[in-house]
ZASESE-319292 format. One record per residue (C-alpha): residue number from 1; residue in three letters; x, z, y. Coordinates in pm, whole numbers, plus 50000, padded with zeros to 5 digits. Example, Ala and Ser with C-alpha at 12.3 -4.5 7.8 and 13.67 -1.06 7.14 Angstrom:
<nodes>
{resi=1, resn=Ala, u=51230, w=50780, v=49550}
{resi=2, resn=Ser, u=51367, w=50714, v=49894}
</nodes>
This chain:
<nodes>
{resi=1, resn=Met, u=52601, w=39039, v=25247}
{resi=2, resn=Thr, u=52619, w=39406, v=25184}
{resi=3, resn=Glu, u=52805, w=39554, v=24898}
{resi=4, resn=Thr, u=52675, w=39854, v=24719}
{resi=5, resn=Ala, u=52930, w=40102, v=24601}
{resi=6, resn=Lys, u=52871, w=40273, v=24272}
{resi=7, resn=Lys, u=52879, w=40646, v=24288}
{resi=8, resn=Ala, u=53153, w=40792, v=24072}
{resi=9, resn=Thr, u=53024, w=41038, v=23820}
{resi=10, resn=Thr, u=53227, w=41286, v=23627}
{resi=11, resn=Pro, u=53184, w=41279, v=23254}
{resi=12, resn=Lys, u=53025, w=41578, v=23089}
{resi=13, resn=Lys, u=53252, w=41808, v=22896}
{resi=14, resn=Thr, u=53231, w=41773, v=22525}
{resi=15, resn=Arg, u=53306, w=42047, v=22279}
{resi=16, resn=Ala, u=53649, w=41900, v=22214}
{resi=17, resn=Thr, u=53730, w=41915, v=22585}
{resi=18, resn=Ala, u=53609, w=42273, v=22606}
{resi=19, resn=Ala, u=53836, w=42370, v=22316}
{resi=20, resn=Lys, u=54134, w=42213, v=22491}
{resi=21, resn=Ser, u=54076, w=42424, v=22799}
{resi=22, resn=Thr, u=54148, w=42743, v=22603}
{resi=23, resn=Ala, u=54487, w=42617, v=22480}
{resi=24, resn=Pro, u=54676, w=42713, v=22800}
{resi=25, resn=Lys, u=54553, w=43070, v=22762}
{resi=26, resn=Ala, u=54701, w=43087, v=22412}
{resi=27, resn=Ala, u=55030, w=42949, v=22541}
{resi=28, resn=Ala, u=55033, w=43203, v=22823}
{resi=29, resn=Thr, u=54983, w=43482, v=22572}
{resi=30, resn=Lys, u=55283, w=43361, v=22371}
{resi=31, resn=Ile, u=55495, w=43353, v=22684}
{resi=32, resn=Lys, u=55395, w=43707, v=22778}
{resi=33, resn=Thr, u=55476, w=43822, v=22424}
{resi=34, resn=Ala, u=55817, w=43655, v=22437}
{resi=35, resn=Lys, u=55893, w=43814, v=22775}
{resi=36, resn=Ser, u=55800, w=44158, v=22647}
{resi=37, resn=Lys, u=56037, w=44115, v=22351}
{resi=38, resn=Ile, u=56318, w=44016, v=22584}
{resi=39, resn=Ala, u=56257, w=44321, v=22800}
{resi=40, resn=Met, u=56285, w=44543, v=22493}
{resi=41, resn=Met, u=56618, w=44400, v=22377}
{resi=42, resn=Pro, u=56908, w=44644, v=22415}
{resi=43, resn=Ser, u=57168, w=44567, v=22677}
{resi=44, resn=His, u=57538, w=44517, v=22617}
{resi=45, resn=Asp, u=57604, w=44860, v=22768}
{resi=46, resn=Gln, u=57355, w=45030, v=22536}
{resi=47, resn=Ile, u=57520, w=44872, v=22231}
{resi=48, resn=Ala, u=57866, w=44967, v=22358}
{resi=49, resn=Ala, u=57761, w=45327, v=22419}
{resi=50, resn=Leu, u=57618, w=45364, v=22069}
{resi=51, resn=Ala, u=57921, w=45195, v=21912}
{resi=52, resn=His, u=58143, w=45438, v=22104}
{resi=53, resn=Gln, u=57934, w=45727, v=21972}
{resi=54, resn=Phe, u=57982, w=45602, v=21615}
{resi=55, resn=Trp, u=58357, w=45572, v=21680}
{resi=56, resn=Thr, u=58383, w=45931, v=21804}
{resi=57, resn=Glu, u=58169, w=46063, v=21517}
{resi=58, resn=Arg, u=58407, w=45891, v=21275}
{resi=59, resn=Gly, u=58701, w=46079, v=21429}
{resi=60, resn=Gln, u=58815, w=45801, v=21664}
{resi=61, resn=Asp, u=58968, w=45610, v=21375}
{resi=62, resn=His, u=59092, w=45274, v=21501}
{resi=63, resn=Gly, u=59040, w=44941, v=21326}
{resi=64, resn=His, u=58665, w=44962, v=21264}
{resi=65, resn=His, u=58529, w=44862, v=21605}
{resi=66, resn=Glu, u=58346, w=44557, v=21468}
{resi=67, resn=Glu, u=58165, w=44770, v=21210}
{resi=68, resn=Asp, u=58066, w=45019, v=21480}
{resi=69, resn=Trp, u=57941, w=44739, v=21705}
{resi=70, resn=Leu, u=57736, w=44572, v=21431}
{resi=71, resn=Arg, u=57592, w=44906, v=21319}
{resi=72, resn=Ala, u=57491, w=44982, v=21679}
{resi=73, resn=Glu, u=57329, w=44637, v=21716}
{resi=74, resn=Gln, u=57138, w=44679, v=21392}
{resi=75, resn=Gln, u=57011, w=45020, v=21491}
{resi=76, resn=Leu, u=56907, w=44918, v=21844}
{resi=77, resn=Phe, u=56755, w=44586, v=21744}
{resi=78, resn=Gly, u=56568, w=44763, v=21466}
{resi=79, resn=Lys, u=56410, w=44988, v=21728}
{resi=80, resn=Ala, u=56328, w=44685, v=21948}
{resi=81, resn=Ser, u=56126, w=44515, v=21674}
</nodes>
């Protein structure tokens, strides 16, 4: 007795399958966009330098460091967007 093995065939792609194959490209684009936004975010040192500049422009008046820091963040993050 000899057994005959059936040849495995791959199913043809349907339109739904073809549409699914483009999904990873869209996800990759979102990842690249997210990475580019991260690269544009100001560093801690950049915020500190600008906050220091605001402090000196204000006459080195103590007690407003948080305002200077937040103002620096807002200005730098506004440029990053």
